[in-house]
N, C-alpha and C positions, 0 to 999 in steps of 0.2 A: 229576457231576464231583467229584473228591475235594477235601477241604479243603486238602490240601497244595498243590493247583494254584490254588485260589481265594484263599488267604490272601495271597501276595505282591502280587497285583493290588490287593486291598483296602488293604493296608498302604501301598501307594504313593500312595494318595489321602487317607489320613486325617491325615497330618501329625503333628508333634511333640505338639501340645496334646492331640489325641485319643488318641495313644499313651499319654501320661501318664494321661489319664482312664481308659483301659482297664486300665492297671496298678493304679490305685486301685480300680477295680471288682472286680478279682481278690481284693482283701482283704475285700470285703463290708463297707464302712464302716458301714452301718446296724447290723450285728451288733456291730461294735467299739464304737459309741456306747453300746449297752446294757451292754456289759461294763465300760466306763469309769465308767458311772453307779454301779456297785457298788464300784469300787476306791477312789475318793477318800473316801467316807464311812467305809469300813473303816479307812483310814489315820488319819482324825480320831479314830475311836473308839479305835484302838490307842494313839494319842498322848494321848488325853483332852484334846485341844486342837488347835490348828493345827500340823500338822507343818511341817518345813522345806520351803519352797515349791520349792526346787531339787530336793529329794528327790521331792516330788509330781510335778513336771514330768518328772524322769528316769524315774520309775515309769510314768507315763502313756505316754511315748514308747516305752519298752521293752515295755510291755504291748501297745501298739498294733501294734508290729512283730511281736511273738509271735503275736497273734491273726491279724494279716494274713497271716503265713506259713502258719499252719494252714489258713486259708480259701483261700489260693492253691493249696496242695497239694490241697485238697478239689476245687477247680475243675478242676485238672489230672486227678485220678483219675476224677472224675465227668463228664468232658466228653462221654462217650458217652450217658449218660442225660440230661444237660442238653440235648442236641440233640432229645430226644423230648418234653420238657416245655415247655409254653407259658410257664410261670412263669420258666423259666431260659433261654429262647430268645435273650435279648439279652446273655448273658454273653460276654466277649471271645473265649473259645475256640470258641464256637458261631458268632459272627459273623465270625470270622477276623481280628479286629483285632489279635490276638496269636497267635503260633505256640505249639504245645505246648512246644517247647524254651524259648522265652522265658519262659513261665509257670513252668516247672520251675526254671529258673535263678533267676528272681525269688524264688520261694518259698524256695529254699535260702539265697540271699543275705540276705534280711531275717530269716530264721530264725536264722542264725548271728549276724547283727548284733544281734538282740534279746538273745541269750544273753550276748554280750560286753558289750553296753551295760549290761544289768542287773547283770552280775557286777562290772564295773569301777566303775560309778557308783552302784549301790544296794547290793547284797550278793549273795553267791553262792547263798544259799538262795533268794532271789527268782528268780535266774537258773535254778537247777535246777528250780524249780516251773514256770517258763515253758517250759523244754524238755520237761518231763513233759506239760504241756498240749498242746504240738504233737504229740508222739509218740502220746499217747492219742487225740487227735482224728483223726490220720491213720491209725494202724494199728488201733486198737480200733473206733472209730466208723465211719470211712469204708471201710476195707478189710475189717474182720471182721463188723461188725454190720449196717450200713445195708442191705445187699442180702439179708440172711439171716433177720432176725427182726423182728417188730413191737415188740420191746423195744429197738430201736436207739436211740430217743430217750431212754429211761429211763437207760440206762448210758452212752450217748454224751454225755449232758448233763454228765457229770463234767468234761469239758474246759472247759465254759462256767462251771464253778464256781471254776476255778483263779484268776481275777483277785482273788477275795476273799482267798484265801490269800497271793497275791503281795503284795497291798496291806498285809496284816497283817505279813508277813515283812519288807517294805521298811522298816517303822518299827521293829520289835522284833528283827529277825534271829532270830525264833523263831516257833512256832505255839502257840496256846492255845485253850482251850475256846470263848471267844466267836467266834473265827475259824471253828472247826468247826461251830458252830451256824449262822453266816452261810452257810457252805458248804452246810449242809443245807437252808437256805431256798431257795437257788438250785437245788439239786439236785431238790428236790420240786416247785419251781415250773415247771421246764422242761417236763415232760409236759403239764400243763394249759395251758401257753402254746403249745406246738407242735402238739399233737393237733388243736385247732380249725382251725389252718392246714392241716393235712393233710386235714381234712374238706372244707375249701373247695376244695382242689386234688386231690381224690381221683382224678379222671380222669387227671390228669397222672401221679401216682404209679403208677396202675394201668397206664397205657400204657408206663411205663418199667420195670414189674415190680419196683418197690420196695415191700416188704411193710409199709408203714406200717399202724398199727392201723386206720385208717379204711378201708384197702383190704381187709384180711383179716377184719375184723369189722364188724358193723352199727353204725349211728350211735348206737343205744341203748347198746351196750356202750362205745363211745367216750365218750358223754356221762356214763355212770356212772363211768368211770375218771377223767374230768376232775373230777367232783365229789369223788371220794375223794382225789385228789392235791391239789385246792384246799384241802380241809379239813386235810390233813396239812401243807401249806405254812403255813397260818395258825397251826396249833398249834405248829409248829417256831419260827415267828417270835416267839411268846409266851415260849418258853423263854429267849430272849435277855434278858428282863426280869430274872429273878433271877441268871442267869449273868454278865451284863455290867453289872448294877446300872443298868439303864436307868430313865429318869425318866418323868414324866407325859406329855410330848410323844410319846415313842416309843410308850408304851402306848396312847394314844388313837388315834394314826395306825395302828398295827398292827391294832387292833380294828376301827376304822371302815373302813379300806381292805380289810381281810380280809373283813369282812362283805359289802362290795360285790362282791369277787371271788367269794366263795362264792355270793352271790345270782345273779350272772351265770352261774355254772357250773350251778346248779340250774335256772335258766331254760332253758339249752341242753338239759339232760337231760329236763326236763319237756316241752319241745316235741318232742323226739325220740320219747319214749314215746307221745305223742299223735299221732304221725305228721304233725305240722305242718311248716311251712316253717322249718327251722333256720337260724339266723344265727350260724354259728360265729365269724365275725370280731369279733363283739361281745365274746366271751370273749377272743379273741386280743388285742384292743386294751386291754381292761380289765386283762388280765394285765400288760401293759407298764406301764400307769399304776400298778397295784398295786405292782410291784417298785420303780418309781421313787420312789413315795411312802414306802415302807418304808425304803429306803436313804437317802433324804433325811433321814428322821427319825433314822436311825442316825448320820448326820453332825452334825445340828443339836442333838440331845438333849445330848450331852456338852458342847457349847459353851455351852448354856443353863445347865447345871449349874455349869460353870466361872465363868460370868458372875455367877451368884447367890452363889457362894462369894467 
């Protein structure tokens, strides 16, 4: 039976509350949470203190709408492969909680709303960056790269770096070298964060014919790439010390959390080359903790410097 027949029957049972929950699920809120973790600290660094709280709130709301729009477009475009993968089998367009048309309209509405919100309440540079993030995620990652090359995550990850630039632009209405270094941290972090997840769900991606690196290459190659990108991420994080005049707190956190991230990456690679039982989700979870700690330090370090002065 086709989805178009099943969907109205299901929607008649789910009610308003579950419909709202389905719309929220389209935005992939867990992904948005991670993006917002990088936005506020960057705004504090750009201000070298606490920015206007209304500006922070406006930026977070606009950024959430922008990321939610990109994710909703992604759910709409990838609804065919989402039906084939166990990991995505509960997404609203797979279960029939929402129709394809509802998802597409929702994606457009919150995407346009995000641009207008940021443009009118923050500044038009931040709005332009948010639009660029949506377009890049939809057209470059989802439509062009995802189903064609194992480098999809590497270049597609650029969209996930944009909240850093949006946060900086929100405060300064410009871009500067510290913002670009922070962009580089997230860019280099994305592959060693996502490739372990693709190792865990290799069978899913293989059944959907998505050429993730873990599908087209062996786990030893994936492990080595995770190690190389983890090292590159940590080195990039240390560049922020001279460029943004970071203090002792950031230096210690970047070194300590970076050492932990690299250790977990080497552990994954070592297990892979010994043909042992790999646990890629250890690296996945440690990568989230690493990025959270680094960006918390980005936000706290300038406040400590201001307090001392």
